C-alpha positions as CSV (number, residue, x, y, z in Angstrom):
1,M,9.4,2.4,16.8
2,H,7.2,0.9,14.1
3,T,5.1,-2.2,15.3
4,I,3.6,-4.4,12.5
5,L,0.5,-6.4,13.9
6,G,0.0,-9.5,11.7
7,A,3.8,-9.5,10.6
8,G,4.8,-12.4,8.4
9,G,2.0,-11.8,5.0
10,P,2.9,-10.2,1.6
11,T,2.4,-6.4,3.1
12,A,3.9,-6.4,6.2
13,N,7.0,-7.7,4.5
14,A,6.8,-5.0,1.8
15,L,6.8,-2.4,4.8
16,T,9.1,-4.4,6.8
17,R,11.7,-3.9,3.9
18,E,11.4,-0.1,3.3
19,L,11.8,0.5,7.0
20,I,14.9,-1.4,7.6
21,Q,16.1,0.2,4.3
22,N,15.5,3.4,5.8
23,Q,17.6,2.1,9.0
24,Q,14.3,2.3,11.2
25,K,14.0,-0.3,13.9
26,V,10.8,-2.2,13.2
27,R,8.8,-5.1,15.9
28,L,7.4,-7.5,14.0
29,V,4.1,-8.9,15.7
30,S,2.8,-12.5,15.2
31,R,1.9,-15.6,16.6
32,R,4.5,-17.3,14.4
33,P,8.2,-16.5,14.4
34,S,9.6,-14.1,11.8
35,K,11.2,-15.1,8.7
36,L,12.9,-11.9,8.5
37,S,15.7,-10.6,10.3
38,G,18.3,-8.2,10.7
39,P,20.0,-5.4,13.2
40,Y,16.3,-3.4,12.9
41,I,14.2,-5.8,13.6
42,S,12.8,-7.7,16.5
43,W,10.0,-10.2,16.7
44,T,7.5,-10.5,19.4
45,K,4.9,-13.3,19.6
46,A,1.2,-12.2,20.0
47,D,-2.3,-13.1,19.6
48,L,-4.3,-10.3,18.1
49,L,-7.3,-11.8,19.5
50,N,-5.9,-11.2,23.2
51,G,-6.2,-7.9,24.4
52,Q,-3.4,-8.0,27.1
53,E,-0.9,-9.8,24.7
54,I,-1.5,-6.9,22.2
55,L,-0.8,-4.0,25.0
56,E,2.5,-5.7,25.7
57,A,3.8,-6.4,22.2
58,T,3.4,-2.2,21.7
59,K,4.9,-0.8,24.1
60,G,6.7,2.1,23.4
61,S,5.3,2.2,20.0
62,S,4.8,5.9,17.7
63,V,3.3,4.1,14.9
64,I,0.7,1.0,15.0
65,Y,0.1,-0.9,11.4
66,L,-2.3,-3.7,11.4
67,C,-1.6,-5.8,8.4
68,A,-3.7,-8.7,9.1
69,G,-4.7,-11.5,7.0
70,L,-7.4,-13.8,8.5
71,V,-9.0,-17.4,7.0
72,Y,-11.1,-16.5,4.0
73,D,-14.0,-17.5,5.9
74,K,-17.2,-15.2,6.3
75,V,-17.9,-16.9,10.0
76,I,-14.1,-15.9,11.3
77,W,-14.3,-12.7,9.9
78,Q,-17.7,-12.3,11.8
79,Q,-16.1,-13.8,15.2
80,Q,-12.5,-12.5,14.8
81,W,-12.4,-8.9,13.4
82,P,-14.8,-7.0,15.8
83,V,-12.2,-8.5,18.7
84,I,-9.4,-7.3,16.6
85,I,-10.0,-4.0,15.8
86,Q,-11.1,-3.2,19.4
87,N,-8.0,-4.5,20.9
88,V,-5.5,-2.5,18.6
89,I,-7.7,0.4,19.3
90,H,-7.1,0.1,22.6
91,A,-3.6,-0.5,22.0
92,A,-3.3,2.5,20.1
93,M,-4.7,4.9,22.7
94,E,-2.8,3.2,25.5
95,N,0.3,3.9,23.9
96,Q,-0.3,7.5,22.3
97,A,0.9,5.6,18.9
98,R,-0.3,6.5,15.4
99,L,-2.6,3.5,13.9
100,I,-2.3,2.7,10.3
101,F,-5.1,-0.3,9.0
102,F,-4.0,-1.8,5.7
103,D,-7.5,-2.6,4.3
104,N,-9.4,-3.7,1.3
105,V,-12.4,-2.7,-1.0
106,Y,-15.0,-5.3,0.0
107,M,-17.2,-2.5,1.8
108,Y,-17.8,-0.4,-1.6
109,G,-19.8,-3.1,-2.8
110,L,-20.1,-3.0,-6.7
111,V,-19.2,0.3,-8.1
112,D,-20.3,1.9,-10.8
113,G,-17.0,3.9,-11.8
114,P,-13.8,4.3,-10.2
115,M,-13.5,3.5,-6.6
116,T,-11.8,6.7,-4.6
117,E,-11.3,7.2,-1.1
118,N,-14.8,9.2,-1.0
119,T,-17.1,5.7,-2.5
120,P,-19.8,5.2,-0.3
121,Y,-20.0,2.2,1.3
122,N,-22.4,-0.2,-0.1
123,P,-21.6,-4.0,0.5
124,C,-23.0,-6.5,-1.7
125,S,-21.4,-9.4,0.6
126,V,-20.9,-10.5,4.1
127,K,-17.1,-9.9,4.3
128,G,-17.9,-6.3,2.9
129,E,-20.4,-5.3,5.4
130,I,-17.9,-7.0,8.2
131,R,-15.4,-4.6,6.5
132,A,-17.3,-1.8,6.6
133,R,-18.5,-2.3,10.3
134,V,-14.7,-2.1,11.0
135,A,-13.8,0.6,9.2
136,D,-16.5,2.7,10.5
137,K,-15.7,1.7,14.1
138,L,-12.0,3.0,13.7
139,M,-12.8,6.3,12.0
140,G,-15.6,6.8,14.7
141,E,-12.6,6.9,17.0
142,V,-10.9,9.3,15.2
143,A,-13.9,11.8,15.2
144,A,-14.4,11.6,18.5
145,G,-10.8,12.1,19.3
146,N,-9.4,9.5,21.1
147,I,-7.0,8.5,18.5
148,Q,-4.6,9.3,15.2
149,A,-5.5,6.7,13.0
150,S,-6.0,6.1,9.0
151,I,-6.9,3.5,6.8
152,A,-5.0,2.4,3.8
153,R,-6.7,0.5,1.1
154,A,-5.5,-1.3,-2.0
155,A,-7.2,-3.2,-4.8
156,D,-6.3,-7.2,-5.5
157,F,-2.5,-8.2,-5.1
158,Y,0.3,-9.2,-7.6
159,G,3.7,-9.9,-6.4
160,T,3.3,-11.8,-3.6
161,D,6.0,-13.7,-1.8
162,S,3.3,-16.1,-0.5
163,M,1.9,-16.7,-4.0
164,N,-1.6,-16.0,-2.5
165,S,-2.9,-14.0,-5.3
166,F,-5.2,-14.4,-8.2
167,L,-2.8,-12.9,-10.6
168,D,0.1,-14.5,-9.5
169,I,-1.4,-17.6,-9.5
170,M,-3.5,-18.5,-12.4
171,V,-1.4,-16.0,-14.8
172,L,1.9,-15.1,-14.1
173,D,3.0,-18.6,-12.3
174,K,1.2,-20.4,-15.2
175,Y,3.5,-18.9,-17.8
176,A,6.2,-19.1,-15.9
177,K,5.8,-22.9,-16.0
178,K,5.0,-22.5,-19.9
179,Q,1.5,-23.7,-18.5
180,S,-2.2,-22.4,-19.8
181,A,-3.1,-19.3,-17.7
182,Q,-6.8,-19.2,-16.0
183,W,-8.8,-15.9,-15.5
184,I,-11.8,-15.6,-13.0
185,G,-14.7,-14.2,-14.4
186,K,-15.0,-11.9,-18.0
187,P,-12.0,-11.2,-19.8
188,D,-12.7,-8.2,-21.0
189,V,-14.1,-6.0,-18.2
190,L,-11.6,-3.9,-16.8
191,H,-9.8,-4.8,-13.5
192,N,-6.6,-3.7,-11.2
193,F,-3.8,-4.8,-9.5
194,T,-1.7,-3.5,-6.5
195,F,1.9,-4.3,-6.7
196,I,3.3,-5.2,-3.6
197,P,6.3,-3.2,-3.5
198,D,3.8,-0.2,-4.1
199,A,1.9,-1.1,-1.2
200,G,5.1,-1.2,0.7
201,K,6.1,1.7,0.1
202,G,2.8,3.6,0.5
203,L,2.3,2.7,4.0
204,Y,6.1,3.6,4.6
205,L,5.4,6.7,3.1
206,L,2.4,7.4,5.6
207,G,4.3,6.4,8.4
208,Q,6.5,9.0,7.9
209,H,4.1,11.8,7.3
210,P,1.5,12.5,10.6
211,E,-0.2,15.6,8.4
212,S,-1.7,12.2,6.6
213,D,-3.2,10.8,9.6
214,N,-7.3,10.5,10.2
215,Q,-8.2,9.9,6.6
216,I,-8.3,7.1,3.9
217,W,-6.0,6.3,1.6
218,H,-5.5,4.0,-1.6
219,M,-2.1,2.5,-2.1
220,P,-0.5,3.4,-5.4
221,T,-1.9,1.1,-8.3
222,A,-1.7,1.2,-11.8
223,K,-4.6,2.1,-14.1
224,P,-7.0,-0.8,-14.6
225,L,-6.8,-3.1,-17.8
226,K,-9.0,-5.8,-19.4
227,G,-8.5,-9.2,-18.2
228,R,-7.8,-10.2,-22.1
229,E,-4.5,-7.4,-21.8
230,F,-3.5,-8.5,-18.7
231,I,-3.3,-12.0,-20.1
232,E,-1.6,-10.8,-23.4
233,L,1.0,-8.7,-21.4
234,A,2.2,-11.4,-19.0
235,A,2.7,-13.6,-22.3
236,S,4.5,-11.6,-24.0
237,I,7.1,-11.2,-21.1
238,Y,7.2,-14.8,-20.1
239,G,7.8,-15.3,-23.9
240,V,4.7,-17.9,-24.7
241,K,1.4,-17.7,-26.1
242,P,-1.4,-16.1,-24.5
243,R,-3.4,-19.6,-24.1
244,F,-6.2,-19.3,-20.8
245,S,-9.6,-20.4,-20.3
246,T,-12.0,-18.9,-17.5
247,I,-13.6,-19.9,-14.4
248,G,-16.9,-18.6,-14.1
249,K,-18.9,-18.5,-11.0
250,F,-20.7,-21.9,-11.2
251,M,-17.5,-23.7,-11.8
252,L,-16.0,-21.7,-8.8
253,Q,-18.8,-23.1,-6.4
254,M,-18.4,-26.5,-7.8
255,I,-14.1,-26.0,-6.6
256,G,-15.3,-24.9,-3.3
257,L,-17.6,-28.1,-2.2
258,F,-14.0,-29.4,-2.0
259,Q,-12.0,-26.1,-1.2
260,K,-12.8,-23.5,1.5
261,V,-10.8,-20.9,0.6
262,V,-12.6,-20.9,-3.4
263,A,-15.8,-21.3,-1.6
264,G,-15.0,-18.0,0.2
265,T,-14.4,-16.5,-3.3
266,V,-17.8,-17.2,-4.5
267,E,-19.7,-14.1,-2.5
268,M,-16.7,-11.9,-4.4
269,Y,-17.4,-12.9,-8.1
270,Y,-18.9,-9.7,-8.4
271,Q,-15.6,-8.2,-8.7
272,Y,-14.6,-10.4,-11.8
273,D,-17.5,-10.1,-14.3
274,H,-18.1,-6.0,-13.6
275,D,-15.6,-3.3,-14.2
276,Y,-13.2,-3.0,-11.2
277,N,-11.8,0.6,-11.0
278,F,-9.3,1.3,-8.1
279,N,-8.2,5.0,-7.9
280,S,-5.2,6.2,-6.1
281,D,-5.0,9.9,-7.8
282,K,-5.1,11.5,-4.5
283,F,-1.8,9.4,-2.6
284,E,-0.2,9.8,-5.8
285,K,-0.7,13.7,-5.9
286,A,0.1,14.0,-2.4
287,F,3.4,12.5,-2.4
288,N,3.8,12.4,-5.8
289,Y,4.3,9.2,-6.7
290,T,4.0,7.0,-9.7
291,P,3.3,3.4,-9.2
292,F,4.8,0.8,-11.2
293,S,3.3,0.0,-14.5
294,Y,2.3,-3.8,-15.0
295,Q,5.1,-3.8,-17.5
296,Q,7.6,-3.1,-15.3
297,G,5.8,-4.9,-12.3
298,I,5.5,-8.2,-14.4
299,T,8.8,-7.9,-15.5
300,E,10.3,-7.9,-12.3
301,L,8.3,-10.9,-11.4
302,S,9.3,-13.0,-14.6
303,K,13.1,-12.5,-13.5
304,G,12.4,-14.7,-10.2
305,L,9.1,-15.9,-9.3
306,Y,9.4,-19.0,-10.8
307,K,12.8,-21.0,-10.7
308,P,13.1,-24.8,-11.7
309,Q,14.8,-27.0,-9.5
310,Q,18.2,-27.7,-10.5
311,K,18.7,-31.3,-11.6
């Protein structure tokens, strides 16, 4: 049994689709009912902050995937992530299940050069410090021989079904609606984005291969482009002029006075005014996997990302 904790988010949904396409039973665990259904899917209600509920929800699991996304607030992260990771580690131990934790790159901080699985933790944000402690806790249990677990990391997303990614909201959806796009930070620095279907496939493959356990993996991600190159590529695919404006740190701070989620982005601004080069060579070589190119991914999204209401 494959159990997904924190079901309902874009990555969890992409993983679910991979599992059911391969006719594997999956149990979705979340506080709200799943929108996905089918002969291979079951849903269980549980709160990741409640250890007993997590134990009940993961009974009989062979692989547990932690794909939780918390409210984008550093205070909430400080309070909840330590509790969640301890509850999930305990559930994995009790079930003797493999654990795959879907993570981000905040713990690396500002990196001069490619981010790889061997990049040391040097967080320059509160959120990064929290994720570093969570990762250290998990891999400490691995080193002690208490669990079989891996960490899967991805870059910023695009192709989300919940439309909660920077590239989706501020560029692709804008061009789909024939509007001017927006870009956070400097448009002439490098950045790369993980296509959600690649993240789902990557998690699926890790789940199928126990020999991949007890290490860190970067999910398959196309090489970085400059922001201006993303703008021009997206505009050409959507058939519009590459019009865009930039949002700097000061503007984010001003917007953040009224929108808490935006306020939580300010401390991560370093990711948008310096090169952001996420490297997934290790995964690509190990699994002989080629991630979607941005041309392919954005073209796929252009076919269905925005559908005007019929009058």
